N, C-alpha and C positions, 0 to 999 in steps of 0.2 A: 504494500500500500504506500502510495506517495505521501511524504510528510506534508503537514499543513503549510500553505503558503505563508511566508514571513510577512508580517504586517509592517508598514512604514509609519514613521512618526515625524510630524512636521517640526523642524528645529525651533522655529519661532514660538509655536504653541508650547513646546516642551520647556523652553526657557521661561516663558511667562508663567506657566503652571508651577515650575520649580520656585520662581521668585515669590509667587503668591503664597504657596504652601509653607515656604521657609518663614516668610513674614508672619504667617498665622501661628506657627508653633513658637516662634520667638516671642511674640506678644503674650502667648499663653504662659510661657516659661516665667515671664516677669510678673504675671498676675497671680500665680499659684502661691498659696500660703505655706508656711513651714509645716503646718499640720497636713496639708495635702501632699507635700513632698514626702512625708513619712508614711503615707498610706500604701498598701500593697498595690502593685501595678496590674496584677492579674497574670503576670508572667512569672514562672517559677523562680523564687529567690530574689526577685527584684522589687524594690519599692519604686515610687514615682521618681525619686532622685535618680536611681539607676536608669529608668526609662528615658528621662529627659537628657541625661548625659549620653545615652546610646543614640538618641536622635541627633545630638550634636555631632557624634561620630559619623553618622550617615551623611550629614551635610558636608563636613570637611574631608570626606573620602574623595570627593571630586578634585579639589585642589591638590590633595596628596598624590593621587595617581597622575594628574597632569604634570606634576613636578618631576616625575620619574622619566627615564629615557623611553622613547617609543619602542615597542617590541620590534625585533628584527624579523618580521614575517610580512608576507605580501597581502594577507587577507585575515579578517577576524576568525578566531577559532571558537568563539562562544557566541551563540545568539541568545535572545531574551528568554525563550522557553527553556533552553538548556540551563541558563542562569537560575531560573525559578525552580527547576527540578533538582538543582544541585545544592541549594542553600542549606538544606538539612545537614550536609556533610561538614559544614563549617560552624554548626551551632555551638559546639563546645568551645571552639576558639573564640567566637564572638562573645560568648558568655564570659569567658575569662578576661578578655580585653575590656569589656564593659565594666566588670567588677573592679579592675585595676584603675580604669579611668575615673569611675565614680568615687573611689577611695581618694584619688588625688585631686578631685574637683569638689571643693567644699560648696561652691556656688554654681549650681547647674545652669542658671540663667546666664551667668557670665561665660560659662563654657559654650553655650549656644551662640552668644554674641561673638565670641572668638571665631567660631566656625563660620558664621555668616560673613564676618570681616574677611576671612580667607577666600570665601567663595566668590564674593562680588567681583573682584578683578578678573576672574577667569570664566565668567559666564558665557562669553562668546565662544571660547575654545571648548567649553563643556558640551556644546550641542553640535560640534562639527562631525558630520558623518564620515569624513575622510581621514580622521585622526584615530589611531589605535592606542589603547591604554593597556598597561600590563596587569590585567586582573589576575587574581589567584587561580581562577579556573581556566585561564588562557586569554589571549588578546581579545579585547572587545572594542567595538567602535565607541568613541567618546559619547556620541548621541545615545547609543543603547545603554551605556552605563548610567548616564544621567536619567534615562527613563527608569532604571532600577531604583534610583534615588527617589523618584516620585512614588514608586511602590512602597518603599520603606517609610517615607514620610506619611503617606496616607494610612498605611496599616498602623503605624505607631501613633498617629493623631487619633485614630479611633480607639486605640488602647488607652490613651490619655483621657479622652472623654469618658470612657466607661469607668476608669479608675477614680476619677476626681469629680465627675459631674460638671466640670467646667466646660462651657461651650467653646469649642475650637473649630472654626469654620474649615470645611473641606473645599478646596478649589475644584470647580466642576471639571476643568480640563485635567487636573491631576487625578481625580477620581475616575474619569473616563479612561485615561491611559492605563491606570492600574487594573480596572476591570477587564479591559481588552487584553492586557498582557496575561492576566490570570486565566481568562477564557482560552487563550491560545495555548497556554501551558497545560490546561486540562486536556485539550485536544491532542497535544503531543504525548501526554502521559497515557491517555486512553484512546488511541487512534481508532477511527472507525466513523461510520455515518448512521448508526442505528438510533442515536438519541440526539434530539435537538435541544440545546440549552439556550434559554433566552434570559438575558439580563437587561431589560429595557430601562433606559433608552440607549444603552451603551454598547451592547454586544449580543451577538447570536453566533453560536458555534455548533458544530456537529462532532460527536465523539462516540466511543464504545463500539466494539466489534459487533457485527450482526447484520441482518438484512438492511440494505440501503433504501431509504425513503426516496422516491422519485417524483411523486406528484400528489396534489391534494394535501390534506392535513396530516402531518407526521403522526405515526402510531405511538411514538415514544417522545414525550416532551417534558422538559423540566423548566420551570419559570420561577424566578425570584427577583427580589429587589437588589440594588447594588450593594448595600451594606451587608445584607445577609450573605450574598455571594462572596463578598470580601472575607467575611468571618468563616464561612465554610472552607474557602480555598486556603486560608491561613491557619486552620485548626483552632480558631477562637470559639467556634461552636461546632456541634456534630450534626450530621445528617438527621439522626433520630430526633435530636432536640429541635431542630428547625422544622421538621415535619410535624412534631407534636404541637409547636406553636403556630402552625399553619401559615408560616411565612415562606414556604416552598410548596409549589403545586407540581405534582409529578403524576403523569399518566402513561400507562403502557407497562408491559411486563419487564422491559429492560431499563425503565427510568428510575434506577436506583444507583446514585452516584457514590454511595458510601465506600465501595471498594477503591475508589480513585481519589478520595479526599483524605487529607489536604493535598494541595499541589505545591504549596510553598512552606518550607519547614520553618 
């Protein structure tokens, strides 16, 4: 079966979305109280201080990689779906790095400010499709890596909202890019055309092996809203819990995505 066609992302929209979401989390970091920083983040072993410091690390990852020598390869080695499906392999390393950074950063908001200050001068380079960065999984296009930062920011903004109750806006373009990337990663993890997954208004994809739908209403359909799909794809909620809450509609004998979730570790 041919792999899903790679989606393209507009550099201008990605840059604007990144800027908007960074501004959103930076404002939230300064608005949180000491009591909120001490609350559990919902992620194992992390309080909100750890979470915000981790967000800062996702922001300044862009200037860090841009400062390194360009890989000596002719083409990217890692696409966005491969990145998404590989993140679980680095979970332990990221956890250890976040704990060390959090211990060294007494002021999480100041840590975010430092990251933003480093990002701003390199925003144009960050969305170049012709520039390769030396990512740990292999060479990535700068534009693609910046799209992964949108995913990290959107996922962790949602974590922050659920942990603190503080309203932190999600940029629409950032959320759209995140949902599309996660939908594409689901299709790569469970290749096939037996199930149509709809996440209006941002994405529709087909996945799971089985008879291919050709015309009329698909026999196997899953539909949900963007935040529910985000949480399913990242393991923040389970298929069973989402079905019980009736925030996922699934019809057809193959419309059970639980074996394929989450897609992002």
